VOBA-1610 file (N, C-alpha, C; in pm, whole numbers, padded with zeros to 5 digits, always signed):
BEGIN
Met+02356+00189-00204Met+02355+00241-00339Met+02210+00285-00365Phe+02212+00399-00449Phe+02081+00455-00502Phe+02103+00533-00611Val+01997+00561-00684Val+02011+00635-00827Val+01962+00781-00789Arg+02047+00886-00821Arg+02033+01012-00811Arg+02008+01083-00937Lys+01897+01174-00942Lys+01877+01259-01045Lys+01947+01404-01000Lys+02049+01427-01084Lys+02140+01551-01042Lys+02109+01657-01139Pro+02040+01772-01108Pro+02037+01886-01200Pro+02175+01955-01228Asn+02200+01974-01363Asn+02316+02035-01398Asn+02301+02184-01417Arg+02400+02268-01422Arg+02389+02394-01450Arg+02321+02441-01597Ser+02357+02342-01694Ser+02288+02379-01815Ser+02146+02354-01828Gly+02080+02289-01725Gly+01948+02266-01714Gly+01910+02145-01742Ser+02003+02049-01791Ser+01988+01900-01811Ser+01992+01837-01676Thr+01960+01717-01687Thr+01952+01639-01555Thr+02044+01503-01571Ser+02133+01499-01495Ser+02224+01362-01503Ser+02165+01264-01398Val+02188+01139-01460Val+02135+01027-01373Val+02258+00939-01333Val+02295+00929-01218Val+02407+00860-01160Val+02375+00763-01041Val+02451+00657-01024Val+02440+00567-00931Val+02535+00614-00814Val+02480+00625-00694Val+02568+00695-00592Val+02578+00594-00483Glu+02686+00595-00394Glu+02695+00510-00279Glu+02750+00600-00163Ala+02672+00588-00065Ala+02712+00688+00051Ala+02766+00589+00166Arg+02885+00610+00204Arg+02959+00538+00298Arg+03044+00617+00379Asp+03039+00597+00520Asp+03126+00675+00600Asp+03108+00828+00588Gly+02992+00862+00556Gly+02974+01021+00541Gly+03019+01059+00404Lys+03077+00992+00321Lys+03130+01024+00179Lys+03041+00976+00075Val+03026+01062-00023Val+02937+01009-00137Val+03034+00973-00255Arg+03017+00853-00312Arg+03101+00821-00432Arg+03007+00801-00547Tyr+03039+00853-00667Tyr+02970+00821-00781Tyr+03018+00695-00843Leu+02921+00599-00871Leu+02962+00458-00903Leu+02962+00451-01062Lys+02846+00497-01130Lys+02822+00489-01266Lys+02744+00591-01307Asn+02769+00660-01432Asn+02688+00771-01492Asn+02603+00702-01590Phe+02477+00709-01601Phe+02400+00669-01707Phe+02346+00770-01814Gly+02380+00880-01780Gly+02362+00985-01903Gly+02288+01112-01832Ala+02282+01198-01945Ala+02222+01338-01909Ala+02120+01365-02029Ser+02000+01440-01987Ser+01901+01474-02084Ser+01820+01583-02022Phe+01763+01652-02126Phe+01659+01753-02095Phe+01525+01675-02112Asn+01508+01573-02170Asn+01389+01512-02195Asn+01343+01418-02071Ala+01235+01440-02015Ala+01172+01359-01888Ala+01174+01218-01914Lys+01135+01175-02056Lys+01122+01030-02078Lys+01260+00962-02072Glu+01369+01035-02132Glu+01487+00991-02134Glu+01541+00983-01993Ile+01524+01067-01919Ile+01574+01075-01772Ile+01511+00962-01704Asp+01381+00937-01712Asp+01323+00816-01646Asp+01397+00688-01702Asp+01417+00682-01843Asp+01484+00548-01878Asp+01621+00534-01824Phe+01693+00640-01816Phe+01825+00639-01741Phe+01807+00596-01592Tyr+01701+00648-01533Tyr+01678+00613-01392Tyr+01655+00469-01377Phe+01558+00408-01458Phe+01542+00259-01440Phe+01651+00182-01489Gln+01734+00233-01572Gln+01869+00151-01600Gln+01959+00152-01483Gly+01954+00264-01411Gly+02041+00264-01292Gly+01971+00179-01188Lys+01843+00168-01164Lys+01784+00069-01068Lys+01817-00070-01106Lys+01814-00103-01238Lys+01834-00241-01290Lys+01998-00269-01267Trp+02082-00185-01281Trp+02227-00191-01263Trp+02242-00226-01106Ile+02177-00133-01028Ile+02195-00170-00874Ile+02148-00310-00840Ala+02033-00365-00891Ala+01977-00485-00866Ala+02072-00601-00924Glu+02135-00569-01020Glu+02247-00669-01077Glu+02364-00677-00992Gln+02401-00544-00943Gln+02531-00557-00845Gln+02500-00619-00721Lys+02387-00595-00676Lys+02357-00656-00540Lys+02287-00799-00555Lys+02281-00831-00678Lys+02217-00974-00710Lys+02081-00989-00640Gln+01996-00884-00659Gln+01868-00880-00593Gln+01765-00866-00701Arg+01642-00904-00684Arg+01539-00878-00769Arg+01470-00752-00725Asp+01439-00664-00826Asp+01363-00546-00790Asp+01214-00562-00826Met+01124-00535-00749Met+00978-00554-00771Met+00938-00461-00887Phe+01002-00362-00918Phe+00961-00269-01045Phe+00993-00315-01176Phe+01083-00424-01167Phe+01126-00479-01298Phe+01044-00618-01334Glu+00956-00649-01242Glu+00871-00778-01272Glu+00794-00739-01391His+00791-00862-01464His+00709-00843-01605His+00564-00846-01560Thr+00515-00893-01443Thr+00374-00881-01429Thr+00341-00731-01370Arg+00435-00659-01338Arg+00408-00521-01298Arg+00445-00423-01406Gln+00349-00356-01463Gln+00367-00266-01596Gln+00356-00120-01562Ile+00337-00101-01421Ile+00324+00039-01379Ile+00446+00101-01355Glu+00491+00225-01405Glu+00605+00271-01373Glu+00600+00348-01249Glu+00715+00362-01181Glu+00723+00428-01053Glu+00667+00567-01071Arg+00710+00643-01167Arg+00665+00775-01182Arg+00524+00801-01184Glu+00446+00701-01252Glu+00301+00712-01270Glu+00228+00695-01137Val+00289+00605-01053Val+00229+00583-00923Val+00247+00710-00837Ile+00366+00768-00844Ile+00382+00895-00760Ile+00291+01002-00800Glu+00275+01023-00935Glu+00191+01124-00993Glu+00054+01100-00952Asn+00005+00993-00960Asn-00141+00960-00922Asn-00179+00957-00793Leu-00074+00924-00708Leu-00102+00905-00554Leu-00165+01014-00482Pro-00150+01132-00497Pro-00219+01248-00442Pro-00357+01255-00477Asn-00387+01225-00601Asn-00526+01219-00633Asn-00611+01120-00562Lys-00547+00988-00540Lys-00611+00876-00478Lys-00638+00908-00334Val-00526+00969-00277Val-00537+01002-00138Val-00652+01098-00091Glu-00671+01198-00189Glu-00761+01304-00167Glu-00903+01245-00188Asn-00909+01137-00251Asn-01049+01074-00277Asn-01092+00978-00164Ile-01014+00945-00063Ile-01047+00847+00029Ile-01143+00901+00117Leu-01262+00829+00143Leu-01357+00858+00240Leu-01344+00813+00382Leu-01438+00837+00460Leu-01442+00779+00594Leu-01455+00618+00575Asn-01523+00586+00477Asn-01540+00440+00459Asn-01432+00365+00380Gly-01319+00434+00374Gly-01204+00376+00294Gly-01156+00250+00349Thr-01157+00224+00482Thr-01117+00106+00539Thr-01204-00006+00488Gln-01344+00020+00479Gln-01428-00078+00441Gln-01412-00109+00292Met-01367-00003+00219Met-01348-00035+00077Met-01221-00123+00052Ile-01144-00120+00158Ile-01007-00195+00138Ile-01037-00342+00195Leu-01096-00346+00320Leu-01102-00462+00383Leu-01230-00558+00335Asn-01337-00499+00274Asn-01440-00593+00219Asn-01396-00681+00124Pro-01319-00659+00023Pro-01262-00748-00078Pro-01173-00841-00016Val-01110-00815+00084Val-01019-00901+00162Val-01106-01007+00238Phe-01206-00957+00301Phe-01305-01041+00358Phe-01361-01154+00279Asp-01396-01103+00152Asp-01456-01196+00062Asp-01339-01297+00010Asn-01217-01255-00021Asn-01118-01338-00067Asn-01085-01442+00032Val-01083-01410+00162Val-01046-01515+00257Val-01156-01607+00256Gly-01291-01580+00231Gly-01381-01685+00227Gly-01483-01659+00326Phe-01473-01550+00421Phe-01570-01529+00515Phe-01710-01495+00459Asn-01708-01450+00338Asn-01842-01418+00271Asn-01938-01542+00274Ala-01880-01669+00282Ala-01968-01791+00288Ala-02065-01790+00411Val-02033-01720+00509Val-02132-01687+00618Val-02218-01574+00591Asn-02343-01585+00536Asn-02401-01485+00484Asn-02486-01410+00598Asp-02398-01315+00645Asp-02441-01239+00771Asp-02363-01107+00768Asp-02424-00986+00775Asp-02361-00874+00778Asp-02305-00835+00913Ile-02340-00894+01017Ile-02294-00856+01145Ile-02140-00911+01155Leu-02123-01039+01095Leu-01978-01090+01110Leu-01885-00998+01030Arg-01940-00944+00901Arg-01857-00850+00838Arg-01812-00718+00902His-01925-00660+00974His-01908-00544+01051His-01820-00570+01176Leu-01822-00684+01240Leu-01734-00722+01356Leu-01593-00751+01312Val-01560-00807+01200Val-01436-00839+01153Val-01362-00691+01108Val-01438-00619+01028Val-01368-00492+00981Val-01362-00397+01098Ser-01448-00398+01192Ser-01432-00282+01304Ser-01304-00343+01397Arg-01285-00461+01421Arg-01201-00526+01495Arg-01058-00492+01444Ile-01052-00500+01317Ile-00918-00468+01234Ile-00901-00321+01258Cys-01002-00224+01228Cys-00974-00093+01229Cys-00964-00031+01370Gln-01039-00075+01464Gln-01039-00020+01603Gln-01068-00134+01689Pro-00957-00203+01731Pro-00970-00321+01814Pro-01003-00275+01965Gln-01122-00276+01999Gln-01167-00229+02124Gln-01270-00332+02180Ser-01337-00297+02288Ser-01436-00380+02350Ser-01563-00393+02268Lys-01651-00476+02297Lys-01762-00493+02219Lys-01846-00365+02241Val-01856-00313+02338Val-01942-00189+02370Val-01884-00079+02283Ala-01741-00060+02286Ala-01678+00039+02207Ala-01705+00006+02057Thr-01722-00117+02022Thr-01734-00164+01879Thr-01875-00114+01827Val-01964-00120+01907Val-02113-00083+01886Val-02107+00060+01864Asp-02041+00143+01945Asp-02033+00279+01945Asp-01947+00319+01803Tyr-01845+00254+01792Tyr-01771+00287+01657Tyr-01846+00261+01531Leu-01914+00158+01525Leu-02007+00128+01412Leu-02107+00229+01399Lys-02182+00265+01507Lys-02271+00382+01493Lys-02226+00510+01450Ser-02120+00548+01509Ser-02066+00685+01483Ser-02004+00719+01350Tyr-01930+00607+01312Tyr-01856+00621+01191Tyr-01922+00563+01057Phe-01993+00460+01080Phe-02060+00391+00965Phe-02205+00386+00974Asp-02277+00456+01061Asp-02423+00461+01080Asp-02479+00315+01068Glu-02406+00217+01130Glu-02465+00098+01152Glu-02516+00073+01296Asp-02649+00046+01305Asp-02701+00050+01441Asp-02721-00114+01471Ile-02615-00166+01545Ile-02613-00301+01584Ile-02620-00298+01729Glu-02716-00374+01781Glu-02735-00367+01936Glu-02635-00476+02002Leu-02596-00430+02105Leu-02491-00516+02181Leu-02517-00658+02210His-02652-00675+02245His-02693-00821+02278His-02680-00897+02154Lys-02695-00831+02034Lys-02689-00922+01911Lys-02539-00952+01884Ile-02452-00870+01926Ile-02297-00913+01909Ile-02288-01031+02003Tyr-02330-01025+02132Tyr-02297-01127+02225Tyr-02355-01259+02183Arg-02481-01241+02130Arg-02554-01381+02088Arg-02489-01428+01960Tyr-02432-01347+01866Tyr-02370-01379+01750Tyr-02236-01449+01779Leu-02172-01406+01872Leu-02032-01468+01910Leu-02067-01602+01977Asp-02180-01622+02052Asp-02215-01746+02110Asp-02261-01845+02000Lys-02321-01782+01900Lys-02361-01874+01772Lys-02237-01919+01702Leu-02140-01839+01697Leu-02009-01879+01622Leu-01927-01970+01717Ser-01929-01965+01829Ser-01858-02058+01926Ser-01928-02179+01916Asp-02068-02188+01919Asp-02136-02317+01917Asp-02111-02404+01778Ser-02106-02317+01680Ser-02084-02380+01548Ser-01934-02435+01528Gln-01845-02373+01607Gln-01709-02431+01586Gln-01683-02549+01674Lys-01758-02576+01785Lys-01743-02673+01869Lys-01787-02818+01806Arg-01867-02811+01701Arg-01913-02935+01635Arg-01819-02999+01553
//
């Protein structure tokens, strides 16, 4: 089951719940037709809610903690995708790194190693090249080996 916005000949848009089974489409419920985009969106969300009730499932878009409408997300997505830089992975993974609690180790090498291993899981030599070419981080290979030894020694205690 899914909600379909069907354009009519008159220029209005009908919102219906549709079920596709065995190559055939059945209209299950009509929620209305309108020329107004806001009313069409209201009909659409009514249809989504009706489907959730029929399937006895919770829909994440109807949670009270989420007030963002699906339409707003779709409209703003291209703007956000265009603004992603090469360091977009660091923008995403650095807060995760902090939330996990790794920021308690006050060392930038660990941060760079974790982020680069998630983005490009390669050898230590390739990690050094990756950090230098994409993030202009000049970390020497022997520092990575010594740092890993230091982490291993601290975990044995």
